[in-house]
N, C-alpha and C positions, 0 to 999 in steps of 0.2 A: 706384441707384434700382430695379433689377430684382430680382425674387424670386431669392434665392440658390439655391433648390431646383431651378429650371428648368434643363434639362428633366427632368421626372419623371412617369412614368405609374404611379399606384398602382392604378387600376381601369381596365380596358380600356374606352375610350370607345365608345359613351356609357354612363356609369354609371347607376345606378338613379335618382338624383336628376335627372340630365340627361334621362333618358327620360321622367320624369314631367313636367318642364317642356316638353319638346318635344311631348309628347302634348297638353298644354293649349294650346300655341301652335297646333298643327294644328287643334284644335277651334274656337278663337276668332278666329284671324287668317286673313287671306286666303291662299289656296293659291298665290298668285303669288310668294311669297317663295322665294328659291332658296338662300341661304347656309346655312340649317340642314341642307340636304341635302349640302352640301360640308364643313361643319364640324359634325358631329353631337354637340355638347355644349352646355351652358349655362354662361355666364360668371358667375363669382362676383366677381372683382376683377382688376385689372390694375395693373402698375407697371413703369415703364421700357419695356423691350423684351420683357416677359413677361406671360402671362395665367394665371390660376388658374381652373379650372372648379369647379362646385358639388360635384363628387365628389372634389376634392382633387388633381386632376392639374395639372401645371404645363407650360406650353408656351412656347417661344420664338416671338414674334410676328413673322412675316415679312410680314404683311399691312399692319400699321400703319394699320388703319382705312381701307384703300384709299388709301394715300399721304397720309394726314391727319396722323398723329402723328409728325411729323418730329423732335420733341424728346422723344418718349416719353410713355407713359401717366402721368398724374398728375405731370407734371414739377413739382417743388416750387416753382420760380421762377414758373411760369405759374399754378400753383394759388394761391399767395399773392396774385398780382395779381388773380385772380378773386375771392378772399375779400375783399380790400380794397374792390373795387367792389360786392360783395354788401352790404357794410355801409353803402353810400351809396344806391344805387338800381339796379334791374336792368331797368327799362323805363319809358319815357315817350314823348313825341312823338319820332318817329324823325329829325327834322331839326333839332331845337333843339340849339345847341352846349352842350358840357360840357367839363370838363377832360380827361376820358378820351378824348373824341372829338378834341379839338384835339391832344392828345399823340400819338394814333395817326396823324392826318393828317401831322404833322411826321415821324414815324418812317417811314411808308410812302413819303413823297416822297423821303426820304434814301437809299432803296435801289432806286429805280426805275432801269431801264436809262439809261445816260448821256444819250442823246438826249431822254429824257422828264424827267429830273431837273431840277426847277426850271422845266419847260415843260409841265406836265401839270395836269389836273384829275382828281379822284377822284369816282366815282359809287358810292354804297353799295348793297349788295344782300344777299341771304340765301344763295343756293346758287350752285354753279358754273354750272349750267344757266341760272339767272336772269341771271348775269353775261354769259354768251355770248349770250343772247337780247337783252339790253340793248346789247351791243356791235354786233350785227348791226343793231339798230334805229337806233343812232347813225349807222352807215355809210349806211344807206338814207335817213335823214332829212336828213343834211347834204349828201349828194350828189344827192338827189332822183332816185335810181336804184334799181331794185327787186332786182337780181340779186346774189346772193352766190355766189362760187366756194368750194366745199368739197372735201375730198379723200376718196378711197376709204379705207376703214378708219378714218375719223374718228369720234370720240366727243365730242360737245359737250353731252350731257345729253338729258333726255326731256321738258322743258317743251314746250308745243305749238309754239312757234316754234323752239326750239333743236333739237327732234327732227328737223326737216327738214334740219338741217345734219349730223346724226349719220348715219353710213353703215350703219344697220341697218334694213333694210326692215320687219322684223316690228314694231319699235318705232314706226315711222311708221304702220303699219296699226293698231296698238293705239290710238294717239293719235287716229286718225280724221281726220287732216289731209291735204289734197292736197299732193303734193310740187311746190310751185310756187316759182318764182324762186330755185331753187338749181341750180347746174350742178356736176356731180361730175367731178373730174379725178383721174388716178393720183397716188399718193404715191410718191416715189422710194424704193424698197425694194431696197437693193443686193443682198441675198441672192437675191431672186426678182424682178428688175426687171420691172415690167409692160409696159415698152416695150423694143424691141431695143437692147441696149447690151452692151459688152464688160466694163465694170467699173463701180464705184460712181460715178465722176465722170461717165462717159457717161450713166449712168442719170439723174443729176440734171439734166444738160444736156438730155436728151431730154424730160423732164417740163417743164422751163422753156420749151423751144422749143414744146411743145404748148400751154402756157398762153398764151404770147406770140402764137401763131397764132390761137387762138380769140378773143383780145381784139382782134387787129388785123384779122382777116378780117371784112368786113361781111356775109359770107354764112355765117358760122359758126352763126348762129341763137341765140347765147347771150343776146342782149338787152343792155340797159344795165347794166353791172356796177358795183355800189357798193363792194364790198370782196372780199378774199380772206381766209378764216379758216383758220388753220393751227396745228396742234400742232407746236411746234419739235422735239419728239420724240413720236412717236405712242405713246400709252399703251395703251388697249384694243385698238388695231389691231395690237399685237404688240411694243411697246417697240422701235420702228424708229427708228434713228438715220439722219437723212438725210445725203447726201454733204456735205462740209464747206462747199462754196460754194453750196449750194442756197438757204438762206435769204437770203444776200446777193443772189443772182440774183432771188429772189422780190421782194425790196425794190426792185431796179432795175426790174423789170417793172411793179410797182405804181406807181412814180413815172412811168415812161414813159407809162402809160395813164391816169393820174389816178384810180386806185382806192386805197382804204384797205387797209392791211395790218393784219389783226387776229391777234394771237398769243394763243392759248388756253394760258395757263400754269397752269391749274387744277391739273393733276397734276404738271407739271414744275417749278413754282415753289417759292420759299421754301427754297432750298438743296438740294433733292433731287439735283440733278445736279452739285453742287459749286460752283455759282454761285448768286446769288440767283435768277436767271431763266435758263432754257435759252438764250434769245436772246443772253445775255451771252457765251456760248462763241463765238458767231459774229460778235460786234460789230455786231449788227443792231438797229435801233430800230423797233418797230412803231408804227403810228399809234394803235392801240387795243390794250389788253392786259387779259385776263380773269384774275382772281386769286381763289382760294378754297382749299378743302381745308386745307392745312397752316398757312395764315396764322392760323387760329383754333384750331389744335391740338385739334379735336374740338368746339368751339363753332361752330354753323352761322353762317357769315358770308362775304360775298364782296364784291368790288369790281371796278370797271372803271376803269382808268387810261387817259386819252386826251389827245391834243394839246390844249393850252390854246385854240388858235384855233378848234377844233371846237365848243367850249363856247358860243361866241358865237351859234351857229346853232340851239341847242337852246331849246325852249320850257319855261316853268314846268310843273311836274307831268309832265315828260317820262317819268320813271321813278320810281315811288314804291311804298311798301308799308308795312304796319304794323310789320314786324319788321326793317326795314333798320337797319343800324348798331346792333345790339343792344349795350348798354354792356359786358356780360360778354365778348362777342366782341371788342370793341375793346380791352378790358383785356388779354385773352389774346393778341391779335395784337401789341400793343406789347411784351409780355413775351417772346413768341416771337422777335421781331426782336432784342431786347436779349440774350437768352440765346444765340442763334446768334453774334452779334457778339462778345460778351464771352468766349466760349470758343473762338473761331476755328474753328467747326464746318464752315465752307465748306472750309477747307484739310484738315481731318480727313476730310471726305467725299470729297474728291478723292484723298487718299492711300489710304484704305481701299477706295474704289471701284476704284482702279487695281489694288490688291492682289487684290480679289475677281475682277476681270476677268482678271487674269493666271492665277489659279488655275483659273477656268472654262475658259480657253483651253488650259491644260495637260490638263484632263480631256477636252477635245474630241479630242485626239490618241489617247486610249485608248478613246473611245466609238464605238459603231456607230450610236447613235441621236441624238446631238447634231449637228445640221447646222450651226448657227451660234450664235455668242455675240456680243452687241453691247451697248454701254452707255456711259453717262457718269455718273460719281459712283455713287450708289446706285440709279440707274435702269438696271437690267441685264436684258436678255432672253436666255433660253436657249431656242433653238428645237429641238424634238424632231421627228425625221423617222423614217419607216419604214426608209429606206436612204439614207444620206447620199452614196452614190455616184451617185444619180440626181437 
């Protein structure tokens, strides 16, 4: 599927045509966009794992639309599914059933984590942030408690509710919302553990002990906690892989204190780590799970999967919007699931991911600036440092 010419630089980027388009963009579009500064060229087309710019240069795409294009640009199987749906309809009432909607619901239920499979409900949405905001709202509504525990380094989007869960103060300031009913705790970061610990396992236990303490201590001041939202592997926070028993411990603490465990699988999901969901590596079932990005392979769509019994406590019109469950996104999502399953791409991701991780670890021995390499599947982080001796 990829361009056979890639990688090939014919004109030093940015070429003349790219410069022209970048100039018009600067003139007409908000100055708050950042990616043209990092990738100074204009895109002409893309295919598989490659991109062509308007000046005829070819690039290997290591970004994948920010963990969106798990089965590649213009995947022919997904493209055909979208075209078939285009010939029928591409928008109407967002809650009325259709064949494409029911087919997708069956497909997504079939790949949910084992503890949710056959025991869940699906709520449709549009973006990953929208899904995270809905997940937090579900937890607060069904428990009648206001507080969500979120982690340092977290990224759950920039919608007005979700941005309070995201650990970037400037984004919260831009949104103009007060940081209320969110308690921030350390994420277990084995390479630079935020709490005293001798190794990765101790780091995870130290964080779990701290969370257990603030939930148990009536004088901790955290208030009534509805849920804990966690990225099974932190994405924007540094591709941090938690210690192997951390999520299991978080599940136990959630059960002990009667709070809901919310897994944000927006970036980690749909096979990127070598399993359908990152929680599958740890055999942990969340109460609520956020799904987006790669499920639509570039068509904006998202979902929340949650325990069936929680659904009984929700009201009509609890979460709605004009573009929820867009039929093109539903068609793409079913095709993505079918394509990954039919080609055994989960196993391929595990194998090639392990190979890439092995090679990166070999480079570490030779490098003065690579401090740490960590990863699962194709979700791999390489941390650069000034001096890895310190």
